[in-house]
Structures are given as structure tokens and as C-alpha cells.
PDB file of the backbone (N, CA, C, O) and the ligand in Angstrom, with CONECT records:
HET     ZN  A 101       1
ATOM      1  N   UNK A   1    -199.844 243.616-126.289  1.00  0.00           N
ATOM      2  CA  UNK A   1    -198.831 243.468-125.236  1.00  0.00           C
ATOM      3  C   UNK A   1    -198.324 242.030-125.251  1.00  0.00           C
ATOM      4  O   UNK A   1    -199.098 241.092-125.057  1.00  0.00           O
ATOM      5  N   UNK A   2    -197.068 241.864-125.473  1.00  0.00           N
ATOM      6  CA  UNK A   2    -196.498 240.527-125.560  1.00  0.00           C
ATOM      7  C   UNK A   2    -195.984 240.077-124.202  1.00  0.00           C
ATOM      8  O   UNK A   2    -195.343 240.836-123.474  1.00  0.00           O
ATOM      9  N   UNK A   3    -196.272 238.866-123.891  1.00  0.00           N
ATOM     10  CA  UNK A   3    -195.804 238.310-122.634  1.00  0.00           C
ATOM     11  C   UNK A   3    -194.380 237.807-122.796  1.00  0.00           C
ATOM     12  O   UNK A   3    -194.028 237.238-123.830  1.00  0.00           O
ATOM     13  N   UNK A   4    -193.569 238.015-121.780  1.00  0.00           N
ATOM     14  CA  UNK A   4    -192.194 237.540-121.850  1.00  0.00           C
ATOM     15  C   UNK A   4    -192.111 236.071-121.475  1.00  0.00           C
ATOM     16  O   UNK A   4    -191.085 235.423-121.680  1.00  0.00           O
ATOM     17  N   UNK A   5    -193.201 235.552-120.923  1.00  0.00           N
ATOM     18  CA  UNK A   5    -193.194 234.166-120.506  1.00  0.00           C
ATOM     19  C   UNK A   5    -193.812 233.291-121.584  1.00  0.00           C
ATOM     20  O   UNK A   5    -194.697 233.715-122.327  1.00  0.00           O
ATOM     21  N   UNK A   6    -193.331 232.084-121.649  1.00  0.00           N
ATOM     22  CA  UNK A   6    -193.934 231.121-122.561  1.00  0.00           C
ATOM     23  C   UNK A   6    -195.330 230.750-122.067  1.00  0.00           C
ATOM     24  O   UNK A   6    -195.544 230.496-120.882  1.00  0.00           O
ATOM     25  N   UNK A   7    -196.246 230.728-122.984  1.00  0.00           N
ATOM     26  CA  UNK A   7    -197.612 230.390-122.608  1.00  0.00           C
ATOM     27  C   UNK A   7    -198.010 229.043-123.189  1.00  0.00           C
ATOM     28  O   UNK A   7    -199.167 228.809-123.537  1.00  0.00           O
ATOM     29  N   UNK A   8    -197.014 228.160-123.283  1.00  0.00           N
ATOM     30  CA  UNK A   8    -197.314 226.828-123.793  1.00  0.00           C
ATOM     31  C   UNK A   8    -198.222 226.078-122.830  1.00  0.00           C
ATOM     32  O   UNK A   8    -199.108 225.331-123.246  1.00  0.00           O
ATOM     33  N   UNK A   9    -197.992 226.285-121.545  1.00  0.00           N
ATOM     34  CA  UNK A   9    -198.832 225.628-120.559  1.00  0.00           C
ATOM     35  C   UNK A   9    -200.039 226.499-120.245  1.00  0.00           C
ATOM     36  O   UNK A   9    -199.946 227.726-120.220  1.00  0.00           O
ATOM     37  N   UNK A  10    -201.151 225.859-120.011  1.00  0.00           N
ATOM     38  CA  UNK A  10    -202.371 226.594-119.733  1.00  0.00           C
ATOM     39  C   UNK A  10    -202.782 226.457-118.278  1.00  0.00           C
ATOM     40  O   UNK A  10    -203.914 226.768-117.907  1.00  0.00           O
ATOM     41  N   UNK A  11    -201.844 225.984-117.453  1.00  0.00           N
ATOM     42  CA  UNK A  11    -202.182 225.818-116.047  1.00  0.00           C
ATOM     43  C   UNK A  11    -202.249 227.170-115.354  1.00  0.00           C
ATOM     44  O   UNK A  11    -201.557 228.121-115.719  1.00  0.00           O
ATOM     45  N   UNK A  12    -203.105 227.221-114.343  1.00  0.00           N
ATOM     46  CA  UNK A  12    -203.204 228.428-113.531  1.00  0.00           C
ATOM     47  C   UNK A  12    -203.049 228.074-112.059  1.00  0.00           C
ATOM     48  O   UNK A  12    -203.459 227.004-111.608  1.00  0.00           O
ATOM     49  N   UNK A  13    -202.455 228.986-111.337  1.00  0.00           N
ATOM     50  CA  UNK A  13    -202.263 228.770-109.911  1.00  0.00           C
ATOM     51  C   UNK A  13    -203.617 228.733-109.208  1.00  0.00           C
ATOM     52  O   UNK A  13    -204.404 229.672-109.331  1.00  0.00           O
ATOM     53  N   UNK A  14    -203.896 227.650-108.466  1.00  0.00           N
ATOM     54  CA  UNK A  14    -205.182 227.558-107.765  1.00  0.00           C
ATOM     55  C   UNK A  14    -205.276 228.518-106.584  1.00  0.00           C
ATOM     56  O   UNK A  14    -206.361 228.756-106.054  1.00  0.00           O
ATOM     57  N   UNK A  15    -204.153 229.057-106.183  1.00  0.00           N
ATOM     58  CA  UNK A  15    -204.160 229.931-105.007  1.00  0.00           C
ATOM     59  C   UNK A  15    -204.404 231.395-105.374  1.00  0.00           C
ATOM     60  O   UNK A  15    -205.189 232.084-104.722  1.00  0.00           O
ATOM     61  N   UNK A  16    -203.729 231.858-106.414  1.00  0.00           N
ATOM     62  CA  UNK A  16    -203.865 233.273-106.765  1.00  0.00           C
ATOM     63  C   UNK A  16    -204.451 233.472-108.165  1.00  0.00           C
ATOM     64  O   UNK A  16    -204.777 234.594-108.555  1.00  0.00           O
ATOM     65  N   UNK A  17    -204.581 232.381-108.914  1.00  0.00           N
ATOM     66  CA  UNK A  17    -205.184 232.477-110.232  1.00  0.00           C
ATOM     67  C   UNK A  17    -204.244 232.960-111.306  1.00  0.00           C
ATOM     68  O   UNK A  17    -204.669 233.182-112.440  1.00  0.00           O
ATOM     69  N   UNK A  18    -202.983 233.130-110.983  1.00  0.00           N
ATOM     70  CA  UNK A  18    -202.026 233.596-111.969  1.00  0.00           C
ATOM     71  C   UNK A  18    -201.719 232.502-112.980  1.00  0.00           C
ATOM     72  O   UNK A  18    -201.603 231.328-112.627  1.00  0.00           O
ATOM     73  N   UNK A  19    -201.591 232.894-114.223  1.00  0.00           N
ATOM     74  CA  UNK A  19    -201.245 231.929-115.263  1.00  0.00           C
ATOM     75  C   UNK A  19    -199.751 231.818-115.470  1.00  0.00           C
ATOM     76  O   UNK A  19    -199.288 231.038-116.302  1.00  0.00           O
ATOM     77  N   UNK A  20    -198.995 232.596-114.716  1.00  0.00           N
ATOM     78  CA  UNK A  20    -197.543 232.581-114.870  1.00  0.00           C
ATOM     79  C   UNK A  20    -196.971 231.520-113.940  1.00  0.00           C
ATOM     80  O   UNK A  20    -196.532 231.801-112.825  1.00  0.00           O
ATOM     81  N   UNK A  21    -196.995 230.293-114.442  1.00  0.00           N
ATOM     82  CA  UNK A  21    -196.514 229.176-113.648  1.00  0.00           C
ATOM     83  C   UNK A  21    -195.404 228.469-114.407  1.00  0.00           C
ATOM     84  O   UNK A  21    -195.316 228.529-115.634  1.00  0.00           O
ATOM     85  N   UNK A  22    -194.577 227.811-113.650  1.00  0.00           N
ATOM     86  CA  UNK A  22    -193.409 227.150-114.221  1.00  0.00           C
ATOM     87  C   UNK A  22    -193.464 225.667-113.902  1.00  0.00           C
ATOM     88  O   UNK A  22    -193.698 225.275-112.759  1.00  0.00           O
ATOM     89  N   UNK A  23    -193.248 224.849-114.917  1.00  0.00           N
ATOM     90  CA  UNK A  23    -193.238 223.404-114.709  1.00  0.00           C
ATOM     91  C   UNK A  23    -191.918 222.990-114.080  1.00  0.00           C
ATOM     92  O   UNK A  23    -190.860 223.089-114.701  1.00  0.00           O
ATOM     93  N   UNK A  24    -191.995 222.522-112.831  1.00  0.00           N
ATOM     94  CA  UNK A  24    -190.776 222.175-112.109  1.00  0.00           C
ATOM     95  C   UNK A  24    -190.405 220.709-112.255  1.00  0.00           C
ATOM     96  O   UNK A  24    -189.227 220.362-112.346  1.00  0.00           O
ATOM     97  N   UNK A  25    -191.403 219.864-112.276  1.00  0.00           N
ATOM     98  CA  UNK A  25    -191.121 218.443-112.221  1.00  0.00           C
ATOM     99  C   UNK A  25    -192.222 217.689-112.937  1.00  0.00           C
ATOM    100  O   UNK A  25    -193.399 218.029-112.819  1.00  0.00           O
ATOM    101  N   UNK A  26    -191.841 216.676-113.670  1.00  0.00           N
ATOM    102  CA  UNK A  26    -192.835 215.827-114.346  1.00  0.00           C
ATOM    103  C   UNK A  26    -192.520 214.382-114.002  1.00  0.00           C
ATOM    104  O   UNK A  26    -191.398 213.907-114.182  1.00  0.00           O
ATOM    105  N   UNK A  27    -193.533 213.701-113.507  1.00  0.00           N
ATOM    106  CA  UNK A  27    -193.310 212.328-113.088  1.00  0.00           C
ATOM    107  C   UNK A  27    -194.379 211.424-113.671  1.00  0.00           C
ATOM    108  O   UNK A  27    -195.573 211.713-113.601  1.00  0.00           O
ATOM    109  N   UNK A  28    -193.919 210.319-114.250  1.00  0.00           N
ATOM    110  CA  UNK A  28    -194.870 209.344-114.781  1.00  0.00           C
ATOM    111  C   UNK A  28    -195.300 208.427-113.654  1.00  0.00           C
ATOM    112  O   UNK A  28    -194.490 207.692-113.090  1.00  0.00           O
ATOM    113  N   UNK A  29    -196.587 208.477-113.332  1.00  0.00           N
ATOM    114  CA  UNK A  29    -197.106 207.676-112.223  1.00  0.00           C
ATOM    115  C   UNK A  29    -197.305 206.237-112.661  1.00  0.00           C
ATOM    116  O   UNK A  29    -196.922 205.292-111.971  1.00  0.00           O
ATOM    117  N   UNK A  30    -197.920 206.100-113.834  1.00  0.00           N
ATOM    118  CA  UNK A  30    -198.065 204.772-114.405  1.00  0.00           C
ATOM    119  C   UNK A  30    -198.098 204.932-115.922  1.00  0.00           C
ATOM    120  O   UNK A  30    -197.774 205.995-116.452  1.00  0.00           O
ATOM    121  N   UNK A  31    -198.488 203.876-116.606  1.00  0.00           N
ATOM    122  CA  UNK A  31    -198.404 203.887-118.065  1.00  0.00           C
ATOM    123  C   UNK A  31    -199.300 204.945-118.681  1.00  0.00           C
ATOM    124  O   UNK A  31    -199.070 205.370-119.813  1.00  0.00           O
ATOM    125  N   UNK A  32    -200.316 205.374-117.952  1.00  0.00           N
ATOM    126  CA  UNK A  32    -201.297 206.261-118.563  1.00  0.00           C
ATOM    127  C   UNK A  32    -201.425 207.594-117.840  1.00  0.00           C
ATOM    128  O   UNK A  32    -202.193 208.454-118.272  1.00  0.00           O
ATOM    129  N   UNK A  33    -200.686 207.785-116.745  1.00  0.00           N
ATOM    130  CA  UNK A  33    -200.866 209.012-115.979  1.00  0.00           C
ATOM    131  C   UNK A  33    -199.528 209.675-115.678  1.00  0.00           C
ATOM    132  O   UNK A  33    -198.564 209.029-115.267  1.00  0.00           O
ATOM    133  N   UNK A  34    -199.504 210.985-115.896  1.00  0.00           N
ATOM    134  CA  UNK A  34    -198.314 211.778-115.612  1.00  0.00           C
ATOM    135  C   UNK A  34    -198.709 212.890-114.652  1.00  0.00           C
ATOM    136  O   UNK A  34    -199.733 213.547-114.838  1.00  0.00           O
ATOM    137  N   UNK A  35    -197.894 213.097-113.625  1.00  0.00           N
ATOM    138  CA  UNK A  35    -198.146 214.181-112.688  1.00  0.00           C
ATOM    139  C   UNK A  35    -197.125 215.285-112.916  1.00  0.00           C
ATOM    140  O   UNK A  35    -195.926 215.038-113.044  1.00  0.00           O
ATOM    141  N   UNK A  36    -197.637 216.511-112.964  1.00  0.00           N
ATOM    142  CA  UNK A  36    -196.778 217.670-113.143  1.00  0.00           C
ATOM    143  C   UNK A  36    -196.756 218.492-111.860  1.00  0.00           C
ATOM    144  O   UNK A  36    -197.792 218.743-111.244  1.00  0.00           O
ATOM    145  N   UNK A  37    -195.555 218.903-111.474  1.00  0.00           N
ATOM    146  CA  UNK A  37    -195.426 219.796-110.325  1.00  0.00           C
ATOM    147  C   UNK A  37    -195.156 221.202-110.850  1.00  0.00           C
ATOM    148  O   UNK A  37    -194.193 221.423-111.584  1.00  0.00           O
ATOM    149  N   UNK A  38    -196.006 222.143-110.471  1.00  0.00           N
ATOM    150  CA  UNK A  38    -195.907 223.515-110.950  1.00  0.00           C
ATOM    151  C   UNK A  38    -195.544 224.457-109.812  1.00  0.00           C
ATOM    152  O   UNK A  38    -195.903 224.228-108.657  1.00  0.00           O
ATOM    153  N   UNK A  39    -194.834 225.509-110.156  1.00  0.00           N
ATOM    154  CA  UNK A  39    -194.572 226.564-109.182  1.00  0.00           C
ATOM    155  C   UNK A  39    -195.075 227.877-109.761  1.00  0.00           C
ATOM    156  O   UNK A  39    -194.822 228.214-110.917  1.00  0.00           O
ATOM    157  N   UNK A  40    -195.784 228.595-108.928  1.00  0.00           N
ATOM    158  CA  UNK A  40    -196.326 229.878-109.336  1.00  0.00           C
ATOM    159  C   UNK A  40    -195.292 230.975-109.104  1.00  0.00           C
ATOM    160  O   UNK A  40    -194.733 231.101-108.014  1.00  0.00           O
ATOM    161  N   UNK A  41    -195.047 231.767-110.151  1.00  0.00           N
ATOM    162  CA  UNK A  41    -194.082 232.866-110.011  1.00  0.00           C
ATOM    163  C   UNK A  41    -194.649 233.986-109.154  1.00  0.00           C
ATOM    164  O   UNK A  41    -193.899 234.764-108.563  1.00  0.00           O
ATOM    165  N   UNK A  42    -195.942 234.067-109.090  1.00  0.00           N
ATOM    166  CA  UNK A  42    -196.582 235.181-108.407  1.00  0.00           C
ATOM    167  C   UNK A  42    -196.552 235.016-106.888  1.00  0.00           C
ATOM    168  O   UNK A  42    -196.175 235.939-106.165  1.00  0.00           O
ATOM    169  N   UNK A  43    -196.954 233.830-106.405  1.00  0.00           N
ATOM    170  CA  UNK A  43    -197.054 233.637-104.950  1.00  0.00           C
ATOM    171  C   UNK A  43    -196.205 232.481-104.460  1.00  0.00           C
ATOM    172  O   UNK A  43    -196.270 232.122-103.284  1.00  0.00           O
ATOM    173  N   UNK A  44    -195.401 231.883-105.353  1.00  0.00           N
ATOM    174  CA  UNK A  44    -194.495 230.790-105.002  1.00  0.00           C
ATOM    175  C   UNK A  44    -195.233 229.545-104.530  1.00  0.00           C
ATOM    176  O   UNK A  44    -194.644 228.658-103.911  1.00  0.00           O
ATOM    177  N   UNK A  45    -196.508 229.487-104.825  1.00  0.00           N
ATOM    178  CA  UNK A  45    -197.272 228.297-104.470  1.00  0.00           C
ATOM    179  C   UNK A  45    -196.894 227.148-105.398  1.00  0.00           C
ATOM    180  O   UNK A  45    -196.630 227.354-106.582  1.00  0.00           O
ATOM    181  N   UNK A  46    -196.872 225.947-104.849  1.00  0.00           N
ATOM    182  CA  UNK A  46    -196.626 224.768-105.661  1.00  0.00           C
ATOM    183  C   UNK A  46    -197.884 223.914-105.717  1.00  0.00           C
ATOM    184  O   UNK A  46    -198.560 223.719-104.707  1.00  0.00           O
ATOM    185  N   UNK A  47    -198.186 223.412-106.892  1.00  0.00           N
ATOM    186  CA  UNK A  47    -199.355 222.558-107.021  1.00  0.00           C
ATOM    187  C   UNK A  47    -199.100 221.490-108.070  1.00  0.00           C
ATOM    188  O   UNK A  47    -198.223 221.616-108.925  1.00  0.00           O
ATOM    189  N   UNK A  48    -199.886 220.448-107.977  1.00  0.00           N
ATOM    190  CA  UNK A  48    -199.677 219.276-108.828  1.00  0.00           C
ATOM    191  C   UNK A  48    -200.915 219.053-109.682  1.00  0.00           C
ATOM    192  O   UNK A  48    -202.047 219.143-109.205  1.00  0.00           O
ATOM    193  N   UNK A  49    -200.678 218.765-110.934  1.00  0.00           N
ATOM    194  CA  UNK A  49    -201.772 218.382-111.810  1.00  0.00           C
ATOM    195  C   UNK A  49    -201.477 217.003-112.388  1.00  0.00           C
ATOM    196  O   UNK A  49    -200.322 216.609-112.551  1.00  0.00           O
ATOM    197  N   UNK A  50    -202.533 216.297-112.687  1.00  0.00           N
ATOM    198  CA  UNK A  50    -202.381 214.959-113.258  1.00  0.00           C
ATOM    199  C   UNK A  50    -202.847 214.976-114.704  1.00  0.00           C
ATOM    200  O   UNK A  50    -203.911 215.505-115.028  1.00  0.00           O
ATOM    201  N   UNK A  51    -202.037 214.390-115.558  1.00  0.00           N
ATOM    202  CA  UNK A  51    -202.392 214.296-116.969  1.00  0.00           C
ATOM    203  C   UNK A  51    -202.609 212.819-117.302  1.00  0.00           C
ATOM    204  O   UNK A  51    -201.726 211.980-117.124  1.00  0.00           O
ATOM    205  N   UNK A  52    -203.791 212.542-117.781  1.00  0.00           N
ATOM    206  CA  UNK A  52    -204.106 211.158-118.126  1.00  0.00           C
ATOM    207  C   UNK A  52    -204.147 211.012-119.631  1.00  0.00           C
ATOM    208  O   UNK A  52    -204.814 211.767-120.337  1.00  0.00           O
ATOM    209  N   UNK A  53    -203.433 210.043-120.088  1.00  0.00           N
ATOM    210  CA  UNK A  53    -203.400 209.798-121.523  1.00  0.00           C
ATOM    211  C   UNK A  53    -204.702 209.170-121.991  1.00  0.00           C
ATOM    212  O   UNK A  53    -205.277 208.318-121.314  1.00  0.00           O
ATOM    213  N   UNK A  54    -205.151 209.600-123.144  1.00  0.00           N
ATOM    214  CA  UNK A  54    -206.381 209.051-123.704  1.00  0.00           C
ATOM    215  C   UNK A  54    -206.119 207.840-124.584  1.00  0.00           C
ATOM    216  O   UNK A  54    -207.037 207.231-125.132  1.00  0.00           O
ATOM    217  N   UNK A  55    -204.859 207.514-124.701  1.00  0.00           N
ATOM    218  CA  UNK A  55    -204.535 206.382-125.565  1.00  0.00           C
ATOM    219  C   UNK A  55    -205.083 205.097-124.982  1.00  0.00           C
ATOM    220  O   UNK A  55    -204.880 204.773-123.812  1.00  0.00           O
ATOM    221  N   UNK A  56    -205.769 204.395-125.821  1.00  0.00           N
ATOM    222  CA  UNK A  56    -206.313 203.115-125.377  1.00  0.00           C
ATOM    223  C   UNK A  56    -205.312 202.010-125.638  1.00  0.00           C
ATOM    224  O   UNK A  56    -204.596 202.005-126.639  1.00  0.00           O
ATOM    225  N   UNK A  57    -205.287 201.082-124.713  1.00  0.00           N
ATOM    226  CA  UNK A  57    -204.397 199.956-124.908  1.00  0.00           C
ATOM    227  C   UNK A  57    -204.925 199.094-126.043  1.00  0.00           C
ATOM    228  O   UNK A  57    -206.127 198.842-126.134  1.00  0.00           O
ATOM    229  N   UNK A  58    -204.049 198.654-126.884  1.00  0.00           N
ATOM    230  CA  UNK A  58    -204.505 197.805-127.989  1.00  0.00           C
ATOM    231  C   UNK A  58    -205.079 196.504-127.464  1.00  0.00           C
ATOM    232  O   UNK A  58    -204.528 195.889-126.551  1.00  0.00           O
ATOM    233  N   UNK A  59    -206.162 196.103-128.034  1.00  0.00           N
ATOM    234  CA  UNK A  59    -206.793 194.866-127.599  1.00  0.00           C
ATOM    235  C   UNK A  59    -206.026 193.663-128.118  1.00  0.00           C
ATOM    236  O   UNK A  59    -205.200 193.763-129.025  1.00  0.00           O
ATOM    237  N   UNK A  60    -206.320 192.549-127.524  1.00  0.00           N
ATOM    238  CA  UNK A  60    -205.619 191.326-127.930  1.00  0.00           C
ATOM    239  C   UNK A  60    -205.932 191.008-129.382  1.00  0.00           C
ATOM    240  O   UNK A  60    -205.082 190.504-130.116  1.00  0.00           O
ATOM    241  N   UNK A  61    -207.157 191.306-129.788  1.00  0.00           N
ATOM    242  CA  UNK A  61    -207.561 191.002-131.160  1.00  0.00           C
ATOM    243  C   UNK A  61    -206.741 191.816-132.154  1.00  0.00           C
ATOM    244  O   UNK A  61    -206.435 191.354-133.253  1.00  0.00           O
ATOM    245  N   UNK A  62    -206.387 193.056-131.743  1.00  0.00           N
ATOM    246  CA  UNK A  62    -205.624 193.900-132.651  1.00  0.00           C
ATOM    247  C   UNK A  62    -204.169 193.459-132.725  1.00  0.00           C
ATOM    248  O   UNK A  62    -203.515 193.577-133.761  1.00  0.00           O
ATOM    249  N   UNK A  63    -203.678 192.948-131.597  1.00  0.00           N
ATOM    250  CA  UNK A  63    -202.280 192.518-131.585  1.00  0.00           C
ATOM    251  C   UNK A  63    -202.106 191.241-132.403  1.00  0.00           C
ATOM    252  O   UNK A  63    -201.215 191.134-133.246  1.00  0.00           O
ATOM    253  N   UNK A  64    -202.979 190.282-132.130  1.00  0.00           N
ATOM    254  CA  UNK A  64    -202.862 188.993-132.816  1.00  0.00           C
ATOM    255  C   UNK A  64    -203.821 188.937-134.004  1.00  0.00           C
ATOM    256  O   UNK A  64    -204.682 188.063-134.098  1.00  0.00           O
ATOM    257  N   UNK A  65    -203.644 189.883-134.886  1.00  0.00           N
ATOM    258  CA  UNK A  65    -204.491 189.874-136.064  1.00  0.00           C
ATOM    259  C   UNK A  65    -204.096 188.704-136.981  1.00  0.00           C
ATOM    260  O   UNK A  65    -202.921 188.366-137.118  1.00  0.00           O
ATOM    261  N   UNK A  66    -205.091 188.119-137.583  1.00  0.00           N
ATOM    262  CA  UNK A  66    -204.829 186.923-138.382  1.00  0.00           C
ATOM    263  C   UNK A  66    -203.985 187.248-139.609  1.00  0.00           C
ATOM    264  O   UNK A  66    -204.210 188.244-140.297  1.00  0.00           O
ATOM    265  N   UNK A  67    -203.048 186.414-139.854  1.00  0.00           N
ATOM    266  CA  UNK A  67    -202.252 186.553-141.066  1.00  0.00           C
ATOM    267  C   UNK A  67    -201.884 185.163-141.556  1.00  0.00           C
ATOM    268  O   UNK A  67    -201.819 184.209-140.780  1.00  0.00           O
ATOM    269  N   UNK A  68    -201.648 185.068-142.834  1.00  0.00           N
ATOM    270  CA  UNK A  68    -201.376 183.759-143.435  1.00  0.00           C
ATOM    271  C   UNK A  68    -199.907 183.677-143.836  1.00  0.00           C
ATOM    272  O   UNK A  68    -199.388 184.521-144.567  1.00  0.00           O
ATOM    273  N   UNK A  69    -199.281 182.665-143.349  1.00  0.00           N
ATOM    274  CA  UNK A  69    -197.889 182.438-143.746  1.00  0.00           C
ATOM    275  C   UNK A  69    -197.811 181.187-144.588  1.00  0.00           C
ATOM    276  O   UNK A  69    -198.114 180.083-144.134  1.00  0.00           O
ATOM    277  N   UNK A  70    -197.413 181.378-145.784  1.00  0.00           N
ATOM    278  CA  UNK A  70    -197.263 180.213-146.681  1.00  0.00           C
ATOM    279  C   UNK A  70    -195.766 179.885-146.817  1.00  0.00           C
ATOM    280  O   UNK A  70    -195.033 180.485-147.603  1.00  0.00           O
ATOM    281  N   UNK A  71    -195.372 178.933-146.032  1.00  0.00           N
ATOM    282  CA  UNK A  71    -193.965 178.552-146.058  1.00  0.00           C
ATOM    283  C   UNK A  71    -193.697 177.589-147.197  1.00  0.00           C
ATOM    284  O   UNK A  71    -194.325 176.539-147.328  1.00  0.00           O
ATOM    285  N   UNK A  72    -192.763 177.980-147.993  1.00  0.00           N
ATOM    286  CA  UNK A  72    -192.398 177.108-149.104  1.00  0.00           C
ATOM    287  C   UNK A  72    -191.355 176.097-148.626  1.00  0.00           C
ATOM    288  O   UNK A  72    -190.224 176.454-148.293  1.00  0.00           O
ATOM    289  N   UNK A  73    -191.750 174.876-148.602  1.00  0.00           N
ATOM    290  CA  UNK A  73    -190.837 173.841-148.123  1.00  0.00           C
ATOM    291  C   UNK A  73    -190.047 173.238-149.273  1.00  0.00           C
ATOM    292  O   UNK A  73    -189.226 172.347-149.057  1.00  0.00           O
TER     293      UNK A  73
HETATM  294 ZN    ZN A 101    -200.002 231.793-107.277  1.00  0.00          ZN2+
END
């Protein structure tokens, strides 16, 4: 049985447990966190989930890696 809805998102409605939810709004809270606003097609409930990026900020040592510049004068 094929679903007519896209199942790219794996969120489920916390109120009725339906997986048929629609992403209404996506907001970046800060550099590492995004909040998604979902609406449930089944019970019209709206709920928010937070997505935190696992990307680590590059350390200073990685940014200022040593390199040699030989300027020919
Ligand atoms: Zn629901």
C-alpha cells in the first residue's frame, strides 16, 4: 500500500501519534539549532521540534594552521 504523502519527515504527532504531519515553518534559532513547526493532518495539532546540528565549530588551531610563506623579494 503506497502512501500518497511524502514520508521524508519522520516526525509524529505527540497528540494522536499520526505520522502524517506537515512542516509548516522552519526557524533557525541560532547557529546550531533549528526549530520546526509541524501541523498534524489528522487532528490539526501543531507542535514544535528542535533540530540541533552536530557540526562542531572549528577550533582556533584548525583555522590558524601553520603555513610557510616564502616571499621572494
Ligand atoms: Zn495529531
